[in-house]
C-alpha positions in Angstrom: -42.4 102.3 80.1 -38.7 103.3 79.6 -35.8 100.6 79.7 -33.6 100.5 82.6 -30.3 99.5 82.9 -29.3 98.0 85.9 -25.7 99.2 87.0 -23.4 96.2 89.0 -20.4 96.2 90.0 -18.5 93.1 90.9 -16.6 92.8 93.9 -13.2 90.8 93.5 -12.3 88.9 96.6 -12.0 89.9 100.4 -9.2 92.2 100.9 -11.3 95.2 101.7 -10.5 96.5 105.3 -13.6 95.8 107.6 -15.8 99.0 108.1 -18.1 100.1 110.9 -21.6 99.8 110.6 -24.1 102.6 111.5 -26.3 100.8 113.9 -23.8 98.1 114.9 -24.9 98.6 118.5 -28.0 98.2 117.8 -27.9 94.9 116.2 -24.4 93.5 116.8 -26.2 90.9 119.4 -28.5 89.3 116.6 -26.7 86.4 115.0 -25.4 86.6 111.5 -26.3 90.5 111.2 -25.8 91.6 108.9 -26.1 88.8 106.3 -22.9 88.1 103.9 -22.7 90.7 101.3 -23.9 90.4 98.1 -21.3 89.1 95.6 -22.0 92.2 93.1 -23.2 95.4 94.3 -25.8 97.9 92.6 -24.2 101.2 92.4 -27.9 102.8 91.6 -30.8 102.0 93.7 -34.1 103.5 94.4 -36.1 104.0 97.6 -39.9 105.1 98.9 -39.6 108.8 100.0 -41.9 111.5 101.5 -42.4 114.7 99.5 -39.6 116.7 102.0 -36.6 114.9 101.0 -34.9 115.6 104.3 -37.7 114.1 106.2 -36.4 111.6 108.9 -38.3 109.2 107.7 -36.6 108.8 104.6 -33.0 108.8 106.2 -33.7 105.9 108.9 -34.3 102.2 108.8 -37.5 100.8 110.1 -36.2 99.9 113.5 -34.8 103.4 113.9 -38.4 104.9 113.1 -40.5 102.6 115.0 -38.2 100.2 117.6 -41.2 97.8 117.9 -40.4 96.7 114.3 -37.3 95.5 115.2 -38.7 92.3 116.5 -40.2 89.7 114.3 -41.8 86.6 115.8 -40.4 87.6 119.1 -37.0 87.5 117.6 -35.0 90.4 116.4 -35.2 91.4 113.3 -32.0 92.0 111.6 -33.3 93.7 108.4 -35.3 96.4 110.5 -31.7 98.1 110.8 -31.0 98.3 107.3 -32.5 100.8 104.5 -35.2 99.1 102.4 -33.7 99.3 98.7 -35.2 98.1 95.4 -32.8 97.4 91.9 -34.7 99.4 89.6 -37.5 102.2 89.5 -39.9 99.4 88.3 -39.3 96.7 91.0 -39.9 99.8 93.3 -43.4 100.7 91.4 -44.4 97.1 91.3 -44.1 97.5 94.9 -46.3 100.3 95.2 -49.1 98.6 93.2 -49.1 95.4 95.2 -49.0 97.8 98.7 -51.8 99.9 97.2 -53.8 97.1 96.5 -53.3 95.5 100.0 -53.5 98.5 101.7 -54.9 101.9 100.7 -52.8 103.7 103.1 -49.3 102.2 101.6 -47.7 105.2 99.9 -49.0 107.7 102.8 -47.3 105.6 105.3 -44.1 105.0 103.0 -44.2 108.1 100.9 -45.8 108.9 97.3 -42.2 110.0 96.3 -39.1 108.0 95.1 -35.5 108.6 95.3 -32.8 107.3 93.4 -29.4 106.9 95.1 -25.9 106.6 94.2 -24.2 103.8 95.9 -20.4 103.1 96.2 -18.8 100.3 98.2 -18.3 103.1 101.0 -22.1 103.1 101.2 -22.4 100.0 103.3 -23.2 96.3 103.1 -26.0 95.2 100.4 -27.6 91.9 100.7 -28.3 90.3 96.9 -31.7 91.7 95.6 -34.4 88.9 96.1 -37.0 88.2 93.1 -38.8 91.2 93.8 -36.2 93.8 93.3 -35.7 94.3 97.0 -32.2 94.4 99.0 -31.1 95.4 102.3 -28.5 98.1 102.6 -26.5 98.2 105.9 -25.0 101.4 106.0 -21.5 102.1 107.1 -20.6 105.0 109.5 -19.9 108.3 107.5 -22.9 107.3 105.1 -24.7 110.1 104.1 -27.8 109.4 102.2 -29.0 112.8 101.4 -25.9 113.6 99.8 -26.1 110.5 97.5 -29.4 111.3 96.4 -29.5 111.8 92.6 -33.3 112.4 91.8 -36.3 112.9 94.2 -39.5 113.1 92.4 -43.2 112.2 92.8 -44.1 108.6 92.0 -46.3 107.5 89.3 -47.4 104.2 89.6 
């Protein structure tokens, strides 16, 4: 495997003007949603994608694709209104391997391609990556995911 360098930028202070979230009307009623931002934000991220880059499945958070998924354990699920991202290509591949082991249709459902996305502080609010490298991106109004895509390829797991 090729070594990857994770690109991170530190956010100094909290003097940035507040930006409006793309789906605030959908999740604004949920307490503490979105969660506080990570102290550092990734400038490159990875996401599952379908073969056709413009496919709506690549561009929308889970709750917008399937509103039934916006509820978890009878409560509104904040993260369903965020784009699911991974900190490195390897963490995305690890998730794909695990998903296929547990559900043979995993890649058919999420897409058997990946996209590499360039992120800036104007893209949205990021949560800190978990131990699996997964994080949520709560998009700001005006963020164009398609314009931020740098690579779109078939995933090799």
